[in-house]
C-alpha positions as protocol buffer text, in pm:
chain_id: "A"
residue {
  index: 1
  type: MET
  ca { x: 1232 y: -883 z: 7 }
}
residue {
  index: 2
  type: LYS
  ca { x: 1171 y: -553 z: 192 }
}
residue {
  index: 3
  type: TYR
  ca { x: 1108 y: -241 z: -14 }
}
residue {
  index: 4
  type: LYS
  ca { x: 1116 y: 129 z: 60 }
}
residue {
  index: 5
  type: ASN
  ca { x: 881 y: 361 z: -129 }
}
residue {
  index: 6
  type: HIS
  ca { x: 1043 y: 262 z: -458 }
}
residue {
  index: 7
  type: LYS
  ca { x: 1245 y: -33 z: -582 }
}
residue {
  index: 8
  type: GLY
  ca { x: 1306 y: -83 z: -952 }
}
residue {
  index: 9
  type: ALA
  ca { x: 1538 y: -261 z: -1190 }
}
residue {
  index: 10
  type: TYR
  ca { x: 1587 y: -177 z: -1557 }
}
residue {
  index: 11
  type: LEU
  ca { x: 1743 y: -450 z: -1766 }
}
residue {
  index: 12
  type: GLN
  ca { x: 1915 y: -477 z: -2102 }
}
residue {
  index: 13
  type: PRO
  ca { x: 1833 y: -819 z: -2251 }
}
residue {
  index: 14
  type: THR
  ca { x: 2079 y: -959 z: -2506 }
}
residue {
  index: 15
  type: GLU
  ca { x: 2006 y: -1092 z: -2854 }
}
residue {
  index: 16
  type: GLN
  ca { x: 2033 y: -1440 z: -2706 }
}
residue {
  index: 17
  type: ASP
  ca { x: 1766 y: -1350 z: -2451 }
}
residue {
  index: 18
  type: ALA
  ca { x: 1541 y: -1224 z: -2730 }
}
residue {
  index: 19
  type: ARG
  ca { x: 1566 y: -1558 z: -2910 }
}
residue {
  index: 20
  type: TRP
  ca { x: 1408 y: -1723 z: -2604 }
}
residue {
  index: 21
  type: GLY
  ca { x: 1080 y: -1560 z: -2709 }
}
residue {
  index: 22
  type: LEU
  ca { x: 1013 y: -1345 z: -2403 }
}
residue {
  index: 23
  type: GLU
  ca { x: 1250 y: -1101 z: -2236 }
}
residue {
  index: 24
  type: THR
  ca { x: 1205 y: -896 z: -1920 }
}
residue {
  index: 25
  type: THR
  ca { x: 1290 y: -526 z: -1946 }
}
residue {
  index: 26
  type: CYS
  ca { x: 1202 y: -387 z: -1604 }
}
residue {
  index: 27
  type: VAL
  ca { x: 1046 y: -481 z: -1273 }
}
residue {
  index: 28
  type: GLY
  ca { x: 971 y: -300 z: -952 }
}
residue {
  index: 29
  type: ARG
  ca { x: 741 y: -179 z: -682 }
}
residue {
  index: 30
  type: GLN
  ca { x: 657 y: 167 z: -555 }
}
residue {
  index: 31
  type: LYS
  ca { x: 426 y: 324 z: -301 }
}
residue {
  index: 32
  type: ILE
  ca { x: 276 y: 665 z: -376 }
}
residue {
  index: 33
  type: ASP
  ca { x: 167 y: 852 z: -65 }
}
residue {
  index: 34
  type: ILE
  ca { x: -150 y: 1059 z: -38 }
}
residue {
  index: 35
  type: GLU
  ca { x: -117 y: 1386 z: -234 }
}
residue {
  index: 36
  type: ALA
  ca { x: 231 y: 1290 z: -360 }
}
residue {
  index: 37
  type: SER
  ca { x: 329 y: 1384 z: -716 }
}
residue {
  index: 38
  type: TYR
  ca { x: 315 y: 1108 z: -976 }
}
residue {
  index: 39
  type: PRO
  ca { x: 508 y: 955 z: -1129 }
}
residue {
  index: 40
  type: PRO
  ca { x: 826 y: 1003 z: -921 }
}
residue {
  index: 41
  type: GLN
  ca { x: 1104 y: 1156 z: -1130 }
}
residue {
  index: 42
  type: ILE
  ca { x: 1342 y: 868 z: -1055 }
}
residue {
  index: 43
  type: HIS
  ca { x: 1283 y: 643 z: -1354 }
}
residue {
  index: 44
  type: PRO
  ca { x: 1498 y: 631 z: -1669 }
}
residue {
  index: 45
  type: SER
  ca { x: 1403 y: 895 z: -1926 }
}
residue {
  index: 46
  type: GLU
  ca { x: 1230 y: 649 z: -2160 }
}
residue {
  index: 47
  type: TYR
  ca { x: 983 y: 562 z: -1882 }
}
residue {
  index: 48
  type: LEU
  ca { x: 911 y: 915 z: -1756 }
}
residue {
  index: 49
  type: TYR
  ca { x: 584 y: 1090 z: -1840 }
}
residue {
  index: 50
  type: ASN
  ca { x: 315 y: 1313 z: -1695 }
}
residue {
  index: 51
  type: SER
  ca { x: -42 y: 1194 z: -1655 }
}
residue {
  index: 52
  type: GLU
  ca { x: -186 y: 1478 z: -1865 }
}
residue {
  index: 53
  type: ASP
  ca { x: 15 y: 1394 z: -2178 }
}
residue {
  index: 54
  type: GLY
  ca { x: 50 y: 1019 z: -2122 }
}
residue {
  index: 55
  type: ARG
  ca { x: 312 y: 821 z: -2308 }
}
residue {
  index: 56
  type: VAL
  ca { x: 384 y: 538 z: -2553 }
}
residue {
  index: 57
  type: LEU
  ca { x: 620 y: 252 z: -2464 }
}
residue {
  index: 58
  type: GLY
  ca { x: 793 y: -5 z: -2682 }
}
residue {
  index: 59
  type: GLU
  ca { x: 707 y: -295 z: -2451 }
}
residue {
  index: 60
  type: TYR
  ca { x: 429 y: -464 z: -2256 }
}
residue {
  index: 61
  type: GLN
  ca { x: 383 y: -400 z: -1884 }
}
residue {
  index: 62
  type: LEU
  ca { x: 165 y: -557 z: -1617 }
}
residue {
  index: 63
  type: VAL
  ca { x: 85 y: -309 z: -1339 }
}
residue {
  index: 64
  type: TYR
  ca { x: -82 y: -454 z: -1029 }
}
residue {
  index: 65
  type: LEU
  ca { x: -235 y: -240 z: -752 }
}
residue {
  index: 66
  type: VAL
  ca { x: -215 y: -377 z: -399 }
}
residue {
  index: 67
  type: SER
  ca { x: -359 y: -64 z: -235 }
}
residue {
  index: 68
  type: GLY
  ca { x: -525 y: 263 z: -328 }
}
residue {
  index: 69
  type: GLN
  ca { x: -725 y: 385 z: -625 }
}
residue {
  index: 70
  type: GLY
  ca { x: -658 y: 570 z: -947 }
}
residue {
  index: 71
  type: ILE
  ca { x: -746 y: 645 z: -1308 }
}
residue {
  index: 72
  type: PHE
  ca { x: -642 y: 461 z: -1624 }
}
residue {
  index: 73
  type: GLU
  ca { x: -706 y: 528 z: -1992 }
}
residue {
  index: 74
  type: SER
  ca { x: -551 y: 435 z: -2325 }
}
residue {
  index: 75
  type: SER
  ca { x: -608 y: 486 z: -2697 }
}
residue {
  index: 76
  type: HIS
  ca { x: -853 y: 196 z: -2714 }
}
residue {
  index: 77
  type: CYS
  ca { x: -990 y: 210 z: -2358 }
}
residue {
  index: 78
  type: PRO
  ca { x: -1198 y: 501 z: -2218 }
}
residue {
  index: 79
  type: VAL
  ca { x: -1105 y: 641 z: -1880 }
}
residue {
  index: 80
  type: GLN
  ca { x: -1165 y: 391 z: -1599 }
}
residue {
  index: 81
  type: ARG
  ca { x: -1143 y: 397 z: -1221 }
}
residue {
  index: 82
  type: ILE
  ca { x: -898 y: 135 z: -1096 }
}
residue {
  index: 83
  type: GLN
  ca { x: -858 y: 17 z: -740 }
}
residue {
  index: 84
  type: THR
  ca { x: -693 y: -229 z: -506 }
}
residue {
  index: 85
  type: GLY
  ca { x: -672 y: -573 z: -665 }
}
residue {
  index: 86
  type: ASN
  ca { x: -691 y: -444 z: -1022 }
}
residue {
  index: 87
  type: LEU
  ca { x: -422 y: -518 z: -1279 }
}
residue {
  index: 88
  type: PHE
  ca { x: -384 y: -334 z: -1607 }
}
residue {
  index: 89
  type: MET
  ca { x: -177 y: -416 z: -1912 }
}
residue {
  index: 90
  type: LEU
  ca { x: 19 y: -167 z: -2120 }
}
residue {
  index: 91
  type: PHE
  ca { x: 76 y: -255 z: -2485 }
}
residue {
  index: 92
  type: PRO
  ca { x: 369 y: -149 z: -2706 }
}
residue {
  index: 93
  type: ASP
  ca { x: 298 y: 151 z: -2932 }
}
residue {
  index: 94
  type: GLU
  ca { x: -33 y: 214 z: -2748 }
}
residue {
  index: 95
  type: TRP
  ca { x: -83 y: 557 z: -2589 }
}
residue {
  index: 96
  type: HIS
  ca { x: -181 y: 533 z: -2223 }
}
residue {
  index: 97
  type: SER
  ca { x: -200 y: 736 z: -1904 }
}
residue {
  index: 98
  type: TYR
  ca { x: -262 y: 643 z: -1542 }
}
residue {
  index: 99
  type: ARG
  ca { x: -226 y: 797 z: -1199 }
}
residue {
  index: 100
  type: PRO
  ca { x: -332 y: 739 z: -837 }
}
residue {
  index: 101
  type: LEU
  ca { x: -604 y: 952 z: -682 }
}
residue {
  index: 102
  type: SER
  ca { x: -441 y: 1222 z: -470 }
}
residue {
  index: 103
  type: GLU
  ca { x: -669 y: 1139 z: -176 }
}
residue {
  index: 104
  type: THR
  ca { x: -573 y: 769 z: -168 }
}
residue {
  index: 105
  type: GLY
  ca { x: -232 y: 725 z: -330 }
}
residue {
  index: 106
  type: TRP
  ca { x: -153 y: 367 z: -424 }
}
residue {
  index: 107
  type: GLU
  ca { x: 100 y: 87 z: -412 }
}
residue {
  index: 108
  type: GLU
  ca { x: 188 y: -81 z: -740 }
}
residue {
  index: 109
  type: TYR
  ca { x: 396 y: -369 z: -866 }
}
residue {
  index: 110
  type: TRP
  ca { x: 502 y: -370 z: -1229 }
}
residue {
  index: 111
  type: VAL
  ca { x: 695 y: -584 z: -1472 }
}
residue {
  index: 112
  type: GLY
  ca { x: 786 y: -492 z: -1830 }
}
residue {
  index: 113
  type: PHE
  ca { x: 858 y: -743 z: -2107 }
}
residue {
  index: 114
  type: LYS
  ca { x: 849 y: -800 z: -2482 }
}
residue {
  index: 115
  type: GLY
  ca { x: 899 y: -1076 z: -2736 }
}
residue {
  index: 116
  type: LYS
  ca { x: 739 y: -1289 z: -3004 }
}
residue {
  index: 117
  type: GLU
  ca { x: 579 y: -1519 z: -2747 }
}
residue {
  index: 118
  type: MET
  ca { x: 370 y: -1231 z: -2614 }
}
residue {
  index: 119
  type: ASP
  ca { x: 305 y: -1085 z: -2960 }
}
residue {
  index: 120
  type: ASP
  ca { x: 157 y: -1422 z: -3059 }
}
residue {
  index: 121
  type: LYS
  ca { x: -71 y: -1424 z: -2754 }
}
residue {
  index: 122
  type: VAL
  ca { x: -212 y: -1086 z: -2855 }
}
residue {
  index: 123
  type: LEU
  ca { x: -237 y: -1186 z: -3222 }
}
residue {
  index: 124
  type: ASN
  ca { x: -436 y: -1495 z: -3123 }
}
residue {
  index: 125
  type: GLY
  ca { x: -678 y: -1297 z: -2908 }
}
residue {
  index: 126
  type: PHE
  ca { x: -570 y: -1396 z: -2558 }
}
residue {
  index: 127
  type: PHE
  ca { x: -510 y: -1030 z: -2467 }
}
residue {
  index: 128
  type: SER
  ca { x: -645 y: -716 z: -2631 }
}
residue {
  index: 129
  type: VAL
  ca { x: -586 y: -340 z: -2628 }
}
residue {
  index: 130
  type: TYR
  ca { x: -964 y: -308 z: -2594 }
}
residue {
  index: 131
  type: SER
  ca { x: -968 y: -490 z: -2257 }
}
residue {
  index: 132
  type: PRO
  ca { x: -651 y: -392 z: -2068 }
}
residue {
  index: 133
  type: VAL
  ca { x: -797 y: -383 z: -1714 }
}
residue {
  index: 134
  type: PHE
  ca { x: -840 y: -701 z: -1507 }
}
residue {
  index: 135
  type: ARG
  ca { x: -1028 y: -695 z: -1176 }
}
residue {
  index: 136
  type: LEU
  ca { x: -855 y: -986 z: -1006 }
}
residue {
  index: 137
  type: GLY
  ca { x: -867 y: -900 z: -637 }
}
residue {
  index: 138
  type: LEU
  ca { x: -573 y: -919 z: -400 }
}
residue {
  index: 139
  type: SER
  ca { x: -354 y: -1225 z: -453 }
}
residue {
  index: 140
  type: ASP
  ca { x: -60 y: -1335 z: -238 }
}
residue {
  index: 141
  type: GLU
  ca { x: 49 y: -1555 z: -528 }
}
residue {
  index: 142
  type: LEU
  ca { x: 78 y: -1260 z: -768 }
}
residue {
  index: 143
  type: VAL
  ca { x: 271 y: -1054 z: -511 }
}
residue {
  index: 144
  type: ARG
  ca { x: 507 y: -1348 z: -456 }
}
residue {
  index: 145
  type: LEU
  ca { x: 570 y: -1385 z: -830 }
}
residue {
  index: 146
  type: TYR
  ca { x: 641 y: -1015 z: -881 }
}
residue {
  index: 147
  type: SER
  ca { x: 878 y: -1023 z: -584 }
}
residue {
  index: 148
  type: LEU
  ca { x: 1056 y: -1329 z: -721 }
}
residue {
  index: 149
  type: VAL
  ca { x: 1115 y: -1155 z: -1055 }
}
residue {
  index: 150
  type: PHE
  ca { x: 1259 y: -855 z: -869 }
}
residue {
  index: 151
  type: ASP
  ca { x: 1488 y: -1077 z: -660 }
}
residue {
  index: 152
  type: LEU
  ca { x: 1620 y: -1242 z: -976 }
}
residue {
  index: 153
  type: SER
  ca { x: 1683 y: -901 z: -1133 }
}
residue {
  index: 154
  type: GLN
  ca { x: 1909 y: -819 z: -837 }
}
residue {
  index: 155
  type: LYS
  ca { x: 2097 y: -1150 z: -807 }
}
residue {
  index: 156
  type: ARG
  ca { x: 2114 y: -1224 z: -1183 }
}
residue {
  index: 157
  type: PRO
  ca { x: 2218 y: -1589 z: -1171 }
}
residue {
  index: 158
  type: ALA
  ca { x: 2304 y: -1773 z: -1492 }
}
residue {
  index: 159
  type: GLY
  ca { x: 1997 y: -1787 z: -1718 }
}
residue {
  index: 160
  type: TYR
  ca { x: 1810 y: -1534 z: -1505 }
}
residue {
  index: 161
  type: GLN
  ca { x: 1634 y: -1381 z: -1807 }
}
residue {
  index: 162
  type: GLN
  ca { x: 1490 y: -1718 z: -1905 }
}
residue {
  index: 163
  type: TYR
  ca { x: 1393 y: -1785 z: -1545 }
}
residue {
  index: 164
  type: MET
  ca { x: 1217 y: -1448 z: -1523 }
}
residue {
  index: 165
  type: SER
  ca { x: 1036 y: -1504 z: -1854 }
}
residue {
  index: 166
  type: GLY
  ca { x: 889 y: -1824 z: -1712 }
}
residue {
  index: 167
  type: ILE
  ca { x: 754 y: -1634 z: -1412 }
}
residue {
  index: 168
  type: VAL
  ca { x: 609 y: -1362 z: -1636 }
}
residue {
  index: 169
  type: SER
  ca { x: 436 y: -1635 z: -1839 }
}
residue {
  index: 170
  type: HIS
  ca { x: 299 y: -1773 z: -1510 }
}
residue {
  index: 171
  type: ILE
  ca { x: 159 y: -1429 z: -1421 }
}
residue {
  index: 172
  type: LEU
  ca { x: 2 y: -1400 z: -1766 }
}
residue {
  index: 173
  type: GLY
  ca { x: -156 y: -1742 z: -1722 }
}
residue {
  index: 174
  type: ILE
  ca { x: -311 y: -1639 z: -1390 }
}
residue {
  index: 175
  type: VAL
  ca { x: -442 y: -1314 z: -1538 }
}
residue {
  index: 176
  type: TYR
  ca { x: -596 y: -1490 z: -1838 }
}
residue {
  index: 177
  type: SER
  ca { x: -749 y: -1769 z: -1631 }
}
residue {
  index: 178
  type: GLN
  ca { x: -905 y: -1529 z: -1379 }
}
residue {
  index: 179
  type: SER
  ca { x: -1040 y: -1305 z: -1654 }
}
residue {
  index: 180
  type: MET
  ca { x: -1204 y: -1602 z: -1828 }
}
residue {
  index: 181
  type: LEU
  ca { x: -1363 y: -1717 z: -1501 }
}
residue {
  index: 182
  type: SER
  ca { x: -1503 y: -1370 z: -1435 }
}
residue {
  index: 183
  type: ARG
  ca { x: -1646 y: -1345 z: -1788 }
}
residue {
  index: 184
  type: GLN
  ca { x: -1857 y: -1655 z: -1727 }
}
residue {
  index: 185
  type: PHE
  ca { x: -2053 y: -1457 z: -1468 }
}
residue {
  index: 186
  type: VAL
  ca { x: -2072 y: -1107 z: -1617 }
}
residue {
  index: 187
  type: PRO
  ca { x: -2161 y: -1125 z: -1990 }
}
residue {
  index: 188
  type: LYS
  ca { x: -2505 y: -968 z: -1936 }
}
residue {
  index: 189
  type: ILE
  ca { x: -2363 y: -699 z: -1709 }
}
residue {
  index: 190
  type: GLU
  ca { x: -2079 y: -629 z: -1953 }
}
residue {
  index: 191
  type: ASP
  ca { x: -2332 y: -592 z: -2233 }
}
residue {
  index: 192
  type: MET
  ca { x: -2545 y: -356 z: -2021 }
}
residue {
  index: 193
  type: VAL
  ca { x: -2243 y: -142 z: -1929 }
}
residue {
  index: 194
  type: ASN
  ca { x: -2121 y: -122 z: -2288 }
}
residue {
  index: 195
  type: LYS
  ca { x: -2468 y: -17 z: -2408 }
}
residue {
  index: 196
  type: ALA
  ca { x: -2478 y: 245 z: -2132 }
}
residue {
  index: 197
  type: LYS
  ca { x: -2138 y: 384 z: -2237 }
}
residue {
  index: 198
  type: ILE
  ca { x: -2253 y: 408 z: -2600 }
}
residue {
  index: 199
  type: PHE
  ca { x: -2573 y: 587 z: -2496 }
}
residue {
  index: 200
  type: ILE
  ca { x: -2382 y: 828 z: -2272 }
}
residue {
  index: 201
  type: SER
  ca { x: -2127 y: 904 z: -2542 }
}
residue {
  index: 202
  type: ALA
  ca { x: -2402 y: 978 z: -2792 }
}
residue {
  index: 203
  type: ASN
  ca { x: -2581 y: 1214 z: -2551 }
}
residue {
  index: 204
  type: LEU
  ca { x: -2297 y: 1409 z: -2388 }
}
residue {
  index: 205
  type: GLN
  ca { x: -2429 y: 1734 z: -2536 }
}
residue {
  index: 206
  type: THR
  ca { x: -2752 y: 1697 z: -2340 }
}
residue {
  index: 207
  type: ALA
  ca { x: -2819 y: 1688 z: -1967 }
}
residue {
  index: 208
  type: VAL
  ca { x: -2818 y: 1308 z: -1957 }
}
residue {
  index: 209
  type: TYR
  ca { x: -2873 y: 1149 z: -1612 }
}
residue {
  index: 210
  type: PRO
  ca { x: -2829 y: 793 z: -1481 }
}
residue {
  index: 211
  type: GLU
  ca { x: -3209 y: 759 z: -1456 }
}
residue {
  index: 212
  type: GLN
  ca { x: -3239 y: 825 z: -1830 }
}
residue {
  index: 213
  type: VAL
  ca { x: -2970 y: 570 z: -1908 }
}
residue {
  index: 214
  type: ALA
  ca { x: -3143 y: 304 z: -1696 }
}
residue {
  index: 215
  type: GLU
  ca { x: -3476 y: 386 z: -1863 }
}
residue {
  index: 216
  type: HIS
  ca { x: -3314 y: 356 z: -2207 }
}
residue {
  index: 217
  type: LEU
  ca { x: -3174 y: 14 z: -2111 }
}
residue {
  index: 218
  type: LYS
  ca { x: -3507 y: -91 z: -1956 }
}
residue {
  index: 219
  type: VAL
  ca { x: -3348 y: -188 z: -1623 }
}
residue {
  index: 220
  type: ASN
  ca { x: -3409 y: -85 z: -1264 }
}
residue {
  index: 221
  type: HIS
  ca { x: -3225 y: 239 z: -1180 }
}
residue {
  index: 222
  type: SER
  ca { x: -3067 y: 125 z: -851 }
}
residue {
  index: 223
  type: TYR
  ca { x: -2962 y: -209 z: -1006 }
}
residue {
  index: 224
  type: PHE
  ca { x: -2805 y: -28 z: -1301 }
}
residue {
  index: 225
  type: CYS
  ca { x: -2610 y: 212 z: -1078 }
}
residue {
  index: 226
  type: ARG
  ca { x: -2485 y: -67 z: -853 }
}
residue {
  index: 227
  type: LYS
  ca { x: -2370 y: -295 z: -1135 }
}
residue {
  index: 228
  type: PHE
  ca { x: -2221 y: -12 z: -1340 }
}
residue {
  index: 229
  type: LYS
  ca { x: -2003 y: 92 z: -1045 }
}
residue {
  index: 230
  type: GLU
  ca { x: -1904 y: -267 z: -965 }
}
residue {
  index: 231
  type: TYR
  ca { x: -1796 y: -321 z: -1325 }
}
residue {
  index: 232
  type: THR
  ca { x: -1626 y: 13 z: -1404 }
}
residue {
  index: 233
  type: GLY
  ca { x: -1526 y: 150 z: -1063 }
}
residue {
  index: 234
  type: PHE
  ca { x: -1729 y: 466 z: -1134 }
}
residue {
  index: 235
  type: SER
  ca { x: -2084 y: 555 z: -1043 }
}
residue {
  index: 236
  type: PRO
  ca { x: -2279 y: 639 z: -1363 }
}
residue {
  index: 237
  type: SER
  ca { x: -2296 y: 1007 z: -1266 }
}
residue {
  index: 238
  type: ARG
  ca { x: -1920 y: 1019 z: -1207 }
}
residue {
  index: 239
  type: TYR
  ca { x: -1854 y: 842 z: -1536 }
}
residue {
  index: 240
  type: ILE
  ca { x: -2072 y: 1094 z: -1721 }
}
residue {
  index: 241
  type: LEU
  ca { x: -1880 y: 1379 z: -1557 }
}
residue {
  index: 242
  type: GLU
  ca { x: -1541 y: 1222 z: -1643 }
}
residue {
  index: 243
  type: MET
  ca { x: -1647 y: 1181 z: -2006 }
}
residue {
  index: 244
  type: ARG
  ca { x: -1763 y: 1544 z: -2021 }
}
residue {
  index: 245
  type: ILE
  ca { x: -1435 y: 1667 z: -1876 }
}
residue {
  index: 246
  type: GLN
  ca { x: -1236 y: 1451 z: -2119 }
}
residue {
  index: 247
  type: ARG
  ca { x: -1437 y: 1587 z: -2411 }
}
residue {
  index: 248
  type: SER
  ca { x: -1390 y: 1944 z: -2290 }
}
residue {
  index: 249
  type: LYS
  ca { x: -1012 y: 1887 z: -2275 }
}
residue {
  index: 250
  type: GLN
  ca { x: -1015 y: 1762 z: -2633 }
}
residue {
  index: 251
  type: LEU
  ca { x: -1213 y: 2065 z: -2750 }
}
residue {
  index: 252
  type: LEU
  ca { x: -988 y: 2306 z: -2562 }
}
residue {
  index: 253
  type: CYS
  ca { x: -683 y: 2166 z: -2741 }
}
residue {
  index: 254
  type: SER
  ca { x: -829 y: 2099 z: -3086 }
}
residue {
  index: 255
  type: THR
  ca { x: -1063 y: 2397 z: -3140 }
}
residue {
  index: 256
  type: GLU
  ca { x: -1086 y: 2770 z: -3073 }
}
residue {
  index: 257
  type: LEU
  ca { x: -1428 y: 2745 z: -2911 }
}
residue {
  index: 258
  type: ASN
  ca { x: -1474 y: 2964 z: -2605 }
}
residue {
  index: 259
  type: SER
  ca { x: -1576 y: 2835 z: -2262 }
}
residue {
  index: 260
  type: GLN
  ca { x: -1945 y: 2901 z: -2318 }
}
residue {
  index: 261
  type: GLN
  ca { x: -1948 y: 2707 z: -2646 }
}
residue {
  index: 262
  type: ILE
  ca { x: -1753 y: 2418 z: -2494 }
}
residue {
  index: 263
  type: ALA
  ca { x: -1984 y: 2409 z: -2191 }
}
residue {
  index: 264
  type: TYR
  ca { x: -2283 y: 2380 z: -2423 }
}
residue {
  index: 265
  type: ASP
  ca { x: -2115 y: 2115 z: -2639 }
}
residue {
  index: 266
  type: CYS
  ca { x: -2029 y: 1903 z: -2334 }
}
residue {
  index: 267
  type: GLY
  ca { x: -2371 y: 1919 z: -2168 }
}
residue {
  index: 268
  type: PHE
  ca { x: -2293 y: 2159 z: -1883 }
}
residue {
  index: 269
  type: GLU
  ca { x: -2583 y: 2381 z: -1782 }
}
residue {
  index: 270
  type: SER
  ca { x: -2381 y: 2703 z: -1793 }
}
residue {
  index: 271
  type: SER
  ca { x: -2032 y: 2838 z: -1862 }
}
residue {
  index: 272
  type: GLY
  ca { x: -1988 y: 2927 z: -1494 }
}
residue {
  index: 273
  type: TYR
  ca { x: -2079 y: 2577 z: -1379 }
}
residue {
  index: 274
  type: PHE
  ca { x: -1847 y: 2425 z: -1641 }
}
residue {
  index: 275
  type: CYS
  ca { x: -1554 y: 2641 z: -1526 }
}
residue {
  index: 276
  type: MET
  ca { x: -1620 y: 2556 z: -1159 }
}
residue {
  index: 277
  type: VAL
  ca { x: -1639 y: 2180 z: -1225 }
}
residue {
  index: 278
  type: PHE
  ca { x: -1336 y: 2185 z: -1454 }
}
residue {
  index: 279
  type: ARG
  ca { x: -1121 y: 2367 z: -1198 }
}
residue {
  index: 280
  type: LYS
  ca { x: -1233 y: 2135 z: -918 }
}
residue {
  index: 281
  type: ASN
  ca { x: -1144 y: 1821 z: -1113 }
}
residue {
  index: 282
  type: VAL
  ca { x: -844 y: 1931 z: -1321 }
}
residue {
  index: 283
  type: GLY
  ca { x: -688 y: 2191 z: -1092 }
}
residue {
  index: 284
  type: THR
  ca { x: -689 y: 2481 z: -1341 }
}
residue {
  index: 285
  type: SER
  ca { x: -947 y: 2687 z: -1525 }
}
residue {
  index: 286
  type: PRO
  ca { x: -1034 y: 2581 z: -1883 }
}
residue {
  index: 287
  type: LEU
  ca { x: -842 y: 2877 z: -2027 }
}
residue {
  index: 288
  type: GLU
  ca { x: -536 y: 2803 z: -1811 }
}
residue {
  index: 289
  type: TYR
  ca { x: -551 y: 2440 z: -1923 }
}
residue {
  index: 290
  type: ARG
  ca { x: -565 y: 2549 z: -2290 }
}
residue {
  index: 291
  type: ARG
  ca { x: -270 y: 2782 z: -2242 }
}
residue {
  index: 292
  type: MET
  ca { x: -49 y: 2535 z: -2051 }
}
residue {
  index: 293
  type: ALA
  ca { x: -135 y: 2204 z: -2218 }
}
residue {
  index: 294
  type: CYS
  ca { x: -207 y: 2314 z: -2573 }
}
residue {
  index: 295
  type: GLY
  ca { x: -11 y: 2631 z: -2626 }
}
residue {
  index: 296
  type: ILE
  ca { x: -323 y: 2818 z: -2742 }
}
residue {
  index: 297
  type: ILE
  ca { x: -368 y: 3177 z: -2628 }
}
residue {
  index: 298
  type: GLU
  ca { x: -707 y: 3337 z: -2647 }
}
């Protein structure tokens, strides 16, 4: 199946489809060019959102990147860099936000679904809101399965919903199997990264540096930086900066602190440096962000 920049199908499963245990709600593929706005304003209203505010859906989705890089975060998952070959899962009633980097764009496949069969998988611990990102690598098999679901959504033969649900289950099986295989080789690294994140979070108000984090963990600095980036997609210094910016956004919207107070609270060396870094990474000054995103006027 050939696609242009966007191909999507939005489905309305019947009560009979729901009784099958898994029903597909949407499927598609889109390519976001470098510096293009995201998301395109071509989706149904219930799927539209902006990356600053995020959104909450009433379904699961599996979003698979076949090119480019971006940012993902959710209520139970701190901001993460995602890249080609990564897949992330959206959970019903879970706030989330994601977007491609403007300098890379990305190409994504997605499929949305819901049903008791999936609810049971989550309830039994096969998938978790705390671990929604899967670093699978590029897979022709996954691309083929997504494409097959899309083809079925267009042709809609008899029993197509049940056929599609079987393919979605196949995709879920691949994702779970690959994640279990990867965990056999990274438990120590995962533990190191989680300890680093906790240490960074507890020390955001200070001028914490990757060297200090490595020293706290009693590991070699270069090894720590390499493994942290491999596991999270961020260098430690970039992760620290992202966490400081996220905290500053929260303070701008939830307090009346001025820029100097927020800079101090988030570990920036001065108000001027904070404002410069914020504008470079967010696109507006802190006060403009407060005014536009939070409706607070100083």
